[in-house]
C-alpha positions in Angstrom: 0.0 0.0 0.0 1.5 3.4 -1.1 2.0 6.1 1.5 2.2 9.8 0.5 3.5 12.4 2.9 2.7 16.0 2.3 4.4 18.7 4.4 2.9 22.2 4.6 3.3 25.1 7.0 0.8 25.2 9.9 -2.5 27.0 9.6 -2.2 27.7 5.9 -4.9 25.2 4.8 -8.3 24.6 6.4 -9.5 21.2 7.3 -11.7 21.2 4.2 -8.8 22.1 2.0 -6.6 19.3 3.5 -9.4 16.8 2.9 -9.7 18.0 -0.7 -5.9 17.5 -1.1 -6.1 14.0 0.3 -9.0 13.0 -2.0 -7.3 14.6 -5.0 -3.9 12.9 -4.4 -5.7 9.5 -4.0 -7.7 10.1 -7.1 -4.7 10.9 -9.2 -2.8 8.0 -7.8 -5.7 5.8 -8.9 -5.7 7.3 -12.4 -2.1 6.3 -12.8 -2.0 3.0 -10.8 -5.6 1.7 -10.8 -8.6 1.7 -8.6 -7.2 -0.7 -6.0 -4.2 1.5 -5.5 -6.4 4.6 -5.1 -8.5 2.8 -2.4 -5.4 1.6 -0.6 -3.2 4.7 -0.7 -2.5 6.4 2.6 -2.0 10.2 2.5 -0.7 12.1 5.5 -0.5 15.9 5.8 2.1 17.1 8.2 2.1 20.7 9.4 5.4 22.3 10.1 5.6 25.1 12.6 5.8 28.6 11.1 9.4 29.7 10.8 10.8 26.1 11.1 11.1 25.7 7.3 13.0 27.6 4.7 15.3 27.8 1.8 17.2 30.2 -0.4 18.5 32.0 2.7 15.1 32.7 4.2 12.7 31.3 6.7 9.2 30.6 5.6 6.2 31.6 7.8 2.5 30.9 7.8 1.9 34.6 6.8 4.2 34.3 3.8 2.6 31.0 2.7 -1.0 32.5 3.1 0.0 35.4 0.9 1.4 33.1 -1.8 -1.6 30.8 -1.6 -4.0 33.7 -2.3 -1.8 35.2 -5.0 -3.1 34.8 -8.6 -1.3 32.1 -10.6 
């Protein structure tokens, strides 16, 4: 059974958005690997504390992530 771990900053996504992510990841996995795999894929969303994640010489915060999330693509 496949396991997918997703890491996001805390308090960026609502419970409903996390549930939508979980369903979407499982659905796409099933499209690629078949219905049985979709139904038996475990997806975990881990929230990382604001300021405890970073890259490119900066620390990422919940506030920054919320701003990026709402920015037009």
